[in-house]
C-alpha positions as CSV (number, residue, x, y, z in Angstrom):
1,X,0.0,-0.1,-0.1
2,X,1.7,3.3,-1.2
3,X,2.1,6.1,0.9
4,X,-0.8,9.1,0.8
5,X,0.1,12.5,-0.8
6,X,-1.9,15.9,-0.3
7,X,-2.2,17.8,-3.3
8,X,-2.9,21.3,-4.0
9,X,-4.2,21.9,-7.2
10,X,-5.9,25.4,-7.0
11,X,-4.7,28.1,-8.9
12,X,-2.5,29.5,-6.0
13,X,0.5,28.2,-4.4
14,X,-0.1,26.4,-1.3
15,X,2.6,28.1,0.7
16,X,1.1,31.4,-0.3
17,X,-2.5,30.0,0.1
18,X,-1.4,29.2,4.0
19,X,0.2,32.2,4.4
20,X,-2.7,34.3,3.4
21,X,-5.2,32.3,5.6
22,X,-2.6,33.0,8.6
23,X,-2.4,36.8,7.9
24,X,-6.4,36.9,7.6
25,X,-6.7,34.8,11.0
26,X,-4.5,37.4,13.0
27,X,-6.1,40.6,11.0
28,X,-9.8,39.5,12.4
29,X,-8.0,38.0,15.7
30,X,-6.2,41.7,16.4
31,X,-9.2,43.3,14.9
32,X,-12.1,41.4,16.9
33,X,-9.7,42.8,20.4
34,X,-10.4,46.1,19.2
35,X,-13.7,46.1,17.5
36,X,-15.4,42.6,18.3
37,X,-18.9,44.2,17.1
38,X,-17.7,45.4,13.9
39,X,-15.8,42.2,12.8
40,X,-18.9,40.2,14.0
41,X,-20.9,42.7,11.8
42,X,-18.6,41.9,8.9
43,X,-18.3,38.2,9.1
44,X,-22.0,38.0,9.0
45,X,-22.1,40.1,6.4
46,X,-19.7,38.0,4.4
47,X,-21.9,35.0,5.0
48,X,-25.0,36.5,4.1
49,X,-24.0,37.9,1.1
50,X,-22.3,34.5,0.0
51,X,-25.8,32.9,0.4
52,X,-27.7,35.7,-0.7
53,X,-25.8,35.1,-4.2
54,X,-26.5,31.1,-3.8
55,X,-30.1,31.4,-2.5
56,X,-31.8,34.8,-3.4
57,X,-35.2,33.4,-2.7
58,X,-34.4,32.3,0.9
59,X,-32.1,34.8,1.6
60,X,-34.6,37.4,0.9
61,X,-37.1,35.5,3.8
62,X,-34.3,36.0,6.2
63,X,-34.4,39.8,5.0
64,X,-38.3,39.9,5.7
65,X,-37.7,38.8,9.2
66,X,-34.9,40.8,9.9
67,X,-37.6,43.8,10.2
68,X,-38.9,42.1,13.2
69,X,-36.4,43.7,15.5
70,X,-35.9,47.4,15.9
71,X,-32.1,46.5,15.4
72,X,-31.0,50.4,16.5
73,X,-32.6,50.2,20.2
74,X,-30.8,47.4,20.8
75,X,-27.1,47.8,19.3
76,X,-26.5,51.1,19.9
77,X,-23.7,52.0,16.8
78,X,-22.5,55.3,15.4
79,X,-19.5,55.2,12.4
80,X,-19.0,58.3,10.3
81,X,-22.2,60.2,11.4
82,X,-24.2,57.0,10.4
83,X,-26.2,54.9,13.1
84,X,-26.8,51.0,12.7
85,X,-30.5,51.5,11.4
86,X,-28.8,53.2,7.9
87,X,-26.5,50.2,7.7
88,X,-29.2,48.1,8.1
89,X,-30.8,49.7,5.0
90,X,-27.8,49.4,2.8
91,X,-27.2,45.5,4.0
92,X,-30.9,44.7,3.3
93,X,-30.6,46.3,-0.4
94,X,-27.1,45.1,-1.2
95,X,-28.6,41.6,-0.5
96,X,-31.5,41.9,-2.5
97,X,-29.5,42.7,-5.5
98,X,-28.7,39.3,-6.7
99,X,-32.4,38.2,-6.3
100,X,-33.1,41.5,-8.8
101,X,-30.6,40.2,-11.2
102,X,-31.9,36.4,-11.0
103,X,-35.8,37.4,-10.7
104,X,-35.6,41.0,-12.7
105,X,-37.4,44.1,-11.9
106,X,-40.4,45.1,-13.5
107,X,-41.4,49.2,-12.9
108,X,-45.5,49.0,-12.9
109,X,-45.1,50.2,-9.4
110,X,-42.0,52.6,-9.3
111,X,-44.2,55.8,-8.8
112,X,-42.8,56.5,-5.1
113,X,-39.2,56.3,-6.5
114,X,-39.8,58.9,-9.0
115,X,-41.6,61.1,-6.3
116,X,-39.0,61.1,-4.1
117,X,-36.3,61.8,-6.7
118,X,-38.2,64.9,-8.0
119,X,-38.3,66.1,-4.1
120,X,-35.0,66.1,-4.2
121,X,-34.8,68.2,-7.2
122,X,-37.1,70.7,-6.1
123,X,-35.3,70.9,-2.5
124,X,-32.2,71.8,-4.7
125,X,-34.1,74.2,-6.7
126,X,-36.8,75.8,-5.1
127,X,-36.7,75.0,-1.2
128,X,-36.0,77.1,1.7
129,X,-33.2,75.7,3.7
130,X,-33.1,76.3,7.4
131,X,-29.1,77.2,8.2
132,X,-28.6,73.7,10.1
133,X,-29.3,71.6,7.0
134,X,-26.3,70.0,5.3
135,X,-25.9,70.3,1.6
136,X,-25.8,66.2,1.3
137,X,-28.3,65.8,4.2
138,X,-31.2,65.9,1.5
139,X,-29.2,62.8,-0.4
140,X,-29.2,60.9,2.8
141,X,-33.1,61.3,3.4
142,X,-33.7,60.3,-0.1
143,X,-31.8,57.0,0.0
144,X,-33.1,55.9,3.4
145,X,-36.7,56.6,2.3
146,X,-36.0,55.1,-0.6
147,X,-35.0,51.8,0.1
148,X,-38.1,49.9,1.0
149,X,-39.5,50.7,-2.5
150,X,-37.4,49.3,-4.1
151,X,-39.3,45.9,-2.8
152,X,-42.2,47.3,-5.0
153,X,-39.8,46.5,-8.1
154,X,-38.8,42.3,-7.5
155,X,-40.4,40.1,-9.5
156,X,-40.5,37.2,-7.6
157,X,-41.9,33.9,-8.7
158,X,-45.4,33.2,-7.5
159,X,-44.5,30.1,-4.8
160,X,-41.8,32.6,-3.7
161,X,-44.8,35.7,-3.2
162,X,-46.7,32.8,-1.6
163,X,-44.5,32.1,0.8
164,X,-43.4,35.5,1.6
165,X,-47.2,36.4,2.5
166,X,-47.3,33.6,5.0
167,X,-44.1,35.0,7.0
168,X,-45.3,38.7,7.1
169,X,-47.8,37.8,10.1
170,X,-45.0,36.2,12.0
171,X,-42.8,39.3,12.3
172,X,-44.7,40.9,15.5
173,X,-44.6,37.0,17.2
174,X,-41.0,37.0,16.4
175,X,-40.4,40.5,17.6
176,X,-42.0,39.1,21.5
177,X,-39.7,36.0,21.2
178,X,-36.5,38.0,20.5
179,X,-37.7,40.4,23.0
180,X,-38.2,37.8,25.7
181,X,-34.6,36.4,24.9
182,X,-33.0,39.7,25.0
183,X,-34.9,40.6,28.7
184,X,-34.0,37.7,30.0
185,X,-30.1,38.3,29.0
186,X,-30.5,41.9,29.9
187,X,-29.8,43.4,26.3
188,X,-33.3,44.9,26.1
189,X,-36.3,45.5,28.0
190,X,-39.4,43.4,27.3
191,X,-41.9,45.9,28.2
192,X,-42.1,49.7,29.5
193,X,-43.9,51.1,32.2
194,X,-45.0,54.9,31.5
195,X,-44.9,57.8,33.5
196,X,-48.8,57.4,33.1
197,X,-48.6,54.0,34.5
198,X,-49.4,52.5,31.8
199,X,-47.9,49.1,30.8
200,X,-46.7,48.9,27.3
201,X,-45.2,45.9,25.8
202,X,-42.1,46.3,23.4
203,X,-40.5,42.8,22.4
204,X,-37.5,43.6,20.5
205,X,-38.8,46.7,19.5
206,X,-40.1,50.0,21.1
207,X,-43.9,50.3,21.7
208,X,-44.8,52.3,18.6
209,X,-42.7,50.0,16.2
210,X,-44.1,46.6,17.4
211,X,-47.6,48.0,17.2
212,X,-46.9,48.1,13.2
213,X,-45.4,44.9,12.8
214,X,-49.0,43.9,14.4
215,X,-51.0,45.9,12.9
216,X,-49.9,44.7,9.3
217,X,-49.8,41.3,10.7
218,X,-53.4,41.5,12.0
219,X,-54.7,43.1,8.7
220,X,-52.8,41.0,6.1
221,X,-54.2,38.1,8.0
222,X,-57.7,39.0,8.2
223,X,-56.9,39.8,4.1
224,X,-55.7,36.4,3.5
225,X,-58.2,34.3,5.0
226,X,-60.6,36.0,2.4
227,X,-57.7,35.7,-0.6
228,X,-55.9,32.3,0.4
229,X,-58.6,30.1,2.1
230,X,-56.5,27.1,2.1
231,X,-54.5,28.3,4.7
232,X,-57.5,29.9,6.9
233,X,-56.7,28.2,10.0
234,X,-53.0,29.7,10.2
235,X,-54.2,33.0,9.2
236,X,-56.9,32.7,11.5
237,X,-54.3,32.0,14.5
238,X,-52.1,34.8,13.4
239,X,-55.3,37.4,13.3
240,X,-56.0,36.7,16.7
241,X,-52.5,36.8,18.1
242,X,-51.5,40.2,16.4
243,X,-54.4,41.2,17.6
244,X,-53.2,40.8,21.1
245,X,-50.2,42.3,20.9
246,X,-51.5,45.2,19.1
247,X,-53.4,45.5,21.8
248,X,-50.7,44.7,24.5
249,X,-48.5,47.6,22.7
250,X,-51.3,50.2,24.5
251,X,-50.6,52.4,21.0
252,X,-54.1,53.9,19.8
253,X,-53.0,54.7,16.4
254,X,-53.3,51.6,14.4
255,X,-56.2,50.6,16.3
256,X,-58.2,53.6,15.4
257,X,-56.5,52.3,11.7
258,X,-57.9,48.6,11.7
259,X,-61.7,49.7,12.3
260,X,-61.9,49.6,8.6
261,X,-61.1,46.0,8.2
262,X,-62.5,45.1,10.9
263,X,-65.8,46.2,10.7
264,X,-65.8,44.8,7.1
265,X,-64.9,41.7,8.1
266,X,-67.8,41.7,10.4
267,X,-70.2,42.6,8.2
268,X,-69.2,39.8,5.3
269,X,-69.0,36.9,7.7
270,X,-72.6,38.2,8.9
271,X,-73.4,38.1,5.3
272,X,-72.2,34.8,4.4
273,X,-74.1,33.5,7.7
274,X,-77.3,34.4,6.1
275,X,-76.7,33.3,3.0
276,X,-76.6,29.4,4.7
277,X,-73.3,29.6,6.1
278,X,-74.1,28.5,9.3
279,X,-70.7,27.3,10.5
280,X,-69.4,30.7,10.0
281,X,-71.3,32.2,13.2
282,X,-68.0,30.0,15.0
283,X,-65.4,32.5,13.9
284,X,-67.5,35.6,14.3
285,X,-68.6,34.9,17.7
286,X,-65.3,33.9,18.6
287,X,-63.9,37.1,16.9
288,X,-66.3,39.2,18.8
289,X,-65.4,37.4,22.4
290,X,-61.9,37.9,21.7
291,X,-62.0,41.6,20.9
292,X,-64.3,42.3,24.0
293,X,-62.1,40.8,26.3
294,X,-59.0,42.0,25.0
295,X,-60.4,45.5,25.0
296,X,-61.5,45.2,28.7
297,X,-58.5,44.1,29.6
298,X,-56.5,46.7,28.1
299,X,-58.9,49.5,28.8
300,X,-57.2,50.9,32.0
301,X,-54.3,51.3,30.0
302,X,-55.5,53.5,27.0
303,X,-57.5,55.3,29.5
304,X,-53.8,56.1,31.3
305,X,-52.6,57.1,28.0
306,X,-55.9,58.8,26.5
307,X,-57.5,60.8,29.5
308,X,-55.3,61.4,32.3
309,X,-53.1,63.8,30.7
310,X,-55.3,65.8,28.2
311,X,-54.8,69.0,26.1
312,X,-57.2,71.4,24.5
313,X,-58.4,68.7,22.3
314,X,-59.5,66.9,25.5
315,X,-57.3,63.6,24.6
316,X,-53.6,63.2,25.4
317,X,-52.0,63.1,21.8
318,X,-48.5,62.4,23.8
319,X,-47.2,65.5,22.9
320,X,-48.0,65.7,19.2
321,X,-50.5,68.7,19.1
322,X,-47.7,71.0,20.1
323,X,-45.1,69.0,17.5
324,X,-47.6,69.6,14.8
325,X,-48.0,73.4,15.2
326,X,-44.7,73.3,15.8
327,X,-43.9,72.0,12.4
328,X,-46.6,74.2,10.6
329,X,-45.6,76.9,11.9
330,X,-42.0,76.1,10.7
331,X,-43.6,75.3,7.1
332,X,-45.0,78.4,6.8
333,X,-41.5,79.9,5.4
334,X,-41.6,77.8,2.2
335,X,-45.4,76.7,1.5
336,X,-44.8,75.7,-2.2
337,X,-41.4,73.8,-2.2
338,X,-40.7,73.4,1.8
339,X,-37.6,73.8,3.7
340,X,-35.7,70.7,1.9
341,X,-36.1,66.7,2.2
342,X,-35.0,65.8,5.6
343,X,-35.0,69.3,7.0
344,X,-37.6,68.4,9.6
345,X,-35.3,65.5,11.2
346,X,-33.1,68.8,11.8
347,X,-35.9,71.1,13.0
348,X,-36.4,70.5,16.5
349,X,-34.7,73.2,18.2
350,X,-35.5,72.5,21.7
351,X,-39.3,73.9,21.6
352,X,-41.2,70.8,21.6
353,X,-40.3,67.2,23.3
354,X,-36.9,66.2,22.0
355,X,-38.6,62.5,20.9
356,X,-40.1,64.4,18.0
357,X,-37.2,64.1,15.7
358,X,-39.9,64.5,12.9
359,X,-43.7,65.2,13.8
360,X,-44.9,61.7,14.1
361,X,-47.5,63.0,11.1
362,X,-46.1,62.0,7.4
363,X,-49.0,64.4,6.1
364,X,-47.1,67.3,7.9
365,X,-43.6,65.9,7.9
366,X,-43.4,66.0,4.1
367,X,-45.5,69.4,3.7
368,X,-42.4,70.9,5.8
369,X,-39.3,69.1,3.9
370,X,-41.2,69.4,0.2
371,X,-44.4,72.0,0.6
372,X,-47.5,71.7,-1.4
373,X,-45.8,70.4,-4.5
374,X,-43.2,67.6,-3.0
375,X,-46.2,66.1,-0.6
376,X,-48.8,66.0,-3.3
377,X,-46.4,63.8,-5.7
378,X,-45.5,61.8,-2.7
379,X,-48.9,60.6,-1.8
380,X,-50.3,61.0,-5.6
381,X,-47.8,58.3,-6.4
382,X,-48.9,56.1,-3.6
383,X,-52.3,56.5,-4.5
384,X,-51.5,55.4,-7.9
385,X,-49.4,52.2,-6.8
386,X,-52.5,51.2,-4.4
387,X,-55.1,51.7,-6.9
388,X,-53.1,49.7,-9.7
389,X,-52.8,46.9,-7.2
390,X,-56.7,47.1,-6.2
391,X,-57.7,46.5,-10.5
392,X,-56.1,43.6,-10.1
393,X,-57.2,41.5,-7.1
394,X,-60.5,39.2,-7.4
395,X,-63.6,40.8,-6.0
396,X,-63.8,39.4,-2.7
397,X,-60.8,40.5,-1.8
398,X,-61.0,44.3,-3.0
399,X,-62.6,45.6,-0.2
400,X,-60.1,44.2,2.6
401,X,-57.3,45.4,0.4
402,X,-59.1,48.9,0.3
403,X,-59.5,48.8,4.2
404,X,-55.7,48.7,4.6
405,X,-55.0,51.1,2.4
406,X,-57.7,53.4,4.4
407,X,-56.0,52.3,7.6
408,X,-52.5,52.9,6.4
409,X,-53.5,56.8,5.2
410,X,-55.6,57.1,8.7
411,X,-52.3,55.6,10.5
412,X,-50.0,58.2,8.4
413,X,-51.8,61.2,10.6
414,X,-50.0,59.9,13.7
415,X,-47.0,58.1,13.1
416,X,-43.8,57.7,10.8
417,X,-45.1,54.9,8.5
418,X,-43.4,55.8,5.2
419,X,-39.9,56.3,7.4
420,X,-40.1,53.6,9.9
421,X,-38.5,49.9,8.6
422,X,-41.5,48.2,11.0
423,X,-44.3,49.3,8.8
424,X,-42.7,50.7,5.2
425,X,-40.7,47.8,4.6
426,X,-43.3,44.8,5.2
427,X,-46.2,47.3,3.6
428,X,-44.4,47.4,0.4
429,X,-43.1,43.7,0.4
430,X,-47.0,42.7,1.2
431,X,-48.5,45.1,-1.7
432,X,-45.6,44.0,-4.4
433,X,-46.5,40.3,-3.8
434,X,-49.9,40.9,-4.0
435,X,-49.4,42.5,-7.6
436,X,-47.4,39.7,-8.4
437,X,-49.7,37.1,-8.0
438,X,-52.9,38.3,-9.3
439,X,-51.4,40.6,-12.4
440,X,-50.4,37.1,-14.3
441,X,-52.9,35.0,-15.6
442,X,-51.2,32.2,-13.0
443,X,-51.8,34.0,-10.2
444,X,-55.3,35.4,-11.2
445,X,-57.1,32.0,-12.5
446,X,-55.9,29.5,-10.1
447,X,-56.0,29.3,-6.2
448,X,-52.9,28.3,-4.7
449,X,-53.1,24.8,-2.7
450,X,-51.5,24.2,0.3
451,X,-48.9,22.2,-1.0
452,X,-47.7,25.0,-3.4
453,X,-46.7,27.0,-0.5
454,X,-43.6,26.5,1.0
455,X,-42.8,27.3,4.7
């Protein structure tokens, strides 16, 4: 039996390869001692890029699920004036490029990106800039705002789109599970108790961000019960779970924004019940019992947040009334073309609560940034996208989808729906997937069976 020898057949000489590996190991070792967090992020980033190239569709699933935590509140990092959220947005865009190259893009829903681009032009040609707005700040604001809308363009396969829709209602429960682990490890608190005494669950987010995930998970589940009846048990379960989480956050805006879909859902159940579908009395009764019980459990919290510290409106708006007045007054200096995209972020001079980096009202925010012209362009672009998708949906699904869109616009009166990842990122993903599934003859003419939906 002959002696075995090892032969290296690569293009690089074996001694040089070993030297490079040793050098790389030493570099990582020394860097880990100095900046362990950055090195860890870098290594994970390399692995993620390789996975995105090898399996772009399944990597997209993990990108979608990455919206569950608000990472900027868990890991505090600032490099070159950019926080972790900025790096996260760039990372998810980078990891999606392989999927764009493999599956292609379509320009049908590109209008919000075009509108934001025009708002940049308006900023540099007609806006009345405040002194503290840096010259590159509008470009940074544009990039941060436009990245979620890129997910309106990707041409996913029908099977991938269905699988991603199944994942969307999981975001809030994942945040709850991850938040529990972080709380146990002493990294991030699972809940907060406000100065009013209100108890608010936040999971791996802050309460308003968790509420956004739960709001979408709840309404998407109600829509999918109608659109994809083969998975009704799963979506019923996720609707109930997300509703409980939404109530536990103590956030009022999304509850109000959910009313249209909830009322139509109840009307639809009652209508079908009287048409002879007697078994529908079970989900109808279950929904009413759950809603009443959950509302009763959260009544004290909502009362503390709404009635114990009122303003001129008679309701505690958590400082929003003062913030809105401040930003509207600032916008008076340039009502037509605004103060410049991103200017609202640097507007707070200490006159209002420091938490209002932006006004918590997207209409006022973009009116301040880009005036009547820019804000009108953006919201008209969104409306064109929503109407375009509405037209291709099945008749029975259209009222639910319309309720979601109305809820989104209502929600935008009281929170940062267009600039918060936990809202706009999964929202754009869902809208695009609905259009993909129902624009093609395959998606619009046959139901997706349970076997075709791969978890």
